[in-house]
C-alpha positions in Angstrom: 40.5 91.9 68.1 43.5 91.7 65.8 44.6 95.0 64.2 44.1 95.5 60.5 47.4 97.3 60.2 50.2 95.3 58.6 53.8 96.1 57.5 55.0 94.4 54.4 58.7 93.4 54.2 60.8 93.2 51.1 60.9 89.4 51.3 57.2 89.3 50.6 57.5 91.7 47.6 60.3 89.7 46.1 58.5 86.4 46.5 55.4 87.9 45.0 57.2 89.2 41.9 59.7 86.3 41.3 57.6 83.3 40.1 60.7 81.1 40.6 60.8 82.0 44.4 60.0 79.1 46.7 57.5 81.4 48.5 55.8 82.9 45.4 52.5 81.1 45.8 52.3 81.9 49.5 53.1 85.6 49.0 50.5 85.9 46.2 47.8 84.2 48.2 48.6 86.2 51.3 48.5 89.5 49.5 45.2 88.6 47.8 43.7 87.6 51.2 45.0 90.8 52.9 43.2 92.8 50.2 40.0 90.9 50.6 40.2 91.3 54.4 40.7 95.1 53.9 44.0 95.3 55.8 45.8 98.7 55.9 49.2 97.8 54.3 52.3 99.8 55.0 56.0 99.5 54.0 58.9 101.8 54.2 61.1 103.7 51.8 64.0 101.4 52.8 61.9 98.4 51.9 61.0 99.8 48.5 64.6 100.7 47.7 65.9 97.4 49.0 63.4 95.5 46.9 64.1 97.6 43.8 67.8 97.0 44.1 67.4 93.3 44.6 64.9 93.0 41.7 67.3 95.0 39.4 70.2 92.7 40.3 68.3 89.4 40.2 65.5 89.8 37.7 66.4 92.9 35.6 65.6 96.6 35.4 62.2 96.1 33.7 60.7 94.1 36.6 62.2 96.5 39.1 60.6 99.5 37.3 57.3 97.7 37.2 57.5 97.0 40.9 58.3 100.7 41.7 55.4 101.9 39.5 53.0 99.4 41.1 54.1 100.4 44.5 53.4 104.1 43.8 49.9 103.2 42.4 48.9 100.8 45.1 47.1 101.5 48.4 50.2 100.5 50.4 51.3 103.5 52.4 55.0 104.1 52.2 56.5 105.4 55.5 59.5 107.8 55.4 61.9 108.1 58.3 62.6 111.4 60.0 65.8 112.4 61.8 64.2 111.5 65.1 63.6 108.0 63.8 67.3 107.6 63.0 68.2 108.9 66.5 65.9 106.3 68.0 67.3 103.6 65.8 70.8 104.5 66.7 70.0 104.4 70.4 68.5 100.9 70.0 71.4 99.6 67.9 73.9 100.8 70.5 72.1 99.1 73.4 71.5 95.9 71.5 75.0 95.3 70.0 75.0 91.6 70.8 71.8 91.0 68.8 73.3 92.0 65.4 70.2 93.8 64.3 70.4 95.8 61.1 69.7 99.5 60.8 66.9 98.7 58.3 65.2 96.4 60.7 65.4 98.8 63.6 64.3 101.7 61.5 61.3 99.7 60.1 60.3 98.8 63.7 60.6 102.4 64.8 58.3 103.5 61.9 55.9 100.7 62.8 55.8 101.7 66.4 55.0 105.4 65.5 52.0 104.2 63.4 50.9 101.6 65.9 51.5 98.8 63.4 52.0 95.7 65.5 52.4 93.1 62.8 54.8 92.4 59.9 54.5 90.0 57.0 57.9 88.6 56.2 59.7 85.4 55.2 62.8 86.5 57.1 63.7 86.5 60.9 62.1 89.4 62.8 63.4 90.5 66.2 60.0 91.5 67.7 61.2 95.0 68.5 58.7 97.2 70.4 56.4 94.1 70.8 55.8 93.8 67.1 55.4 90.3 65.7 55.3 88.3 62.5 51.8 87.6 61.2 51.5 83.9 60.7 51.2 83.6 56.9 49.5 80.2 57.2 46.4 82.0 58.3 46.4 83.9 55.0 47.0 81.1 52.6 44.7 78.4 53.9 
């Protein structure tokens, strides 16, 4: 049976909010279906701050503030890294220099592993760290 725990990446949030985004309809439908299917949704502090910064820059402060307020009022659990998570991320980055993985990606994967979250919903490339994988969005929008 597929786990009902799912990590939401900033690309999903941005597409959901930006009606001009090519993936807006997919993100909207996916998030609606995740709610109907009663998935436990997670994201990270880094994802929230990255999304907020991008929205402020691309769509304006008002939308960014609405996003932040909605995030705080939603059922999406926001994961916060501890020093041990940064130590783990640093070790992974040092042993995977050739893969050019960002600190944000490794830190999110570390937080996902700690919470036994095996799936991420994203429109960007994911490195499948710790055996995590991208949930096929086509299953949510059909």
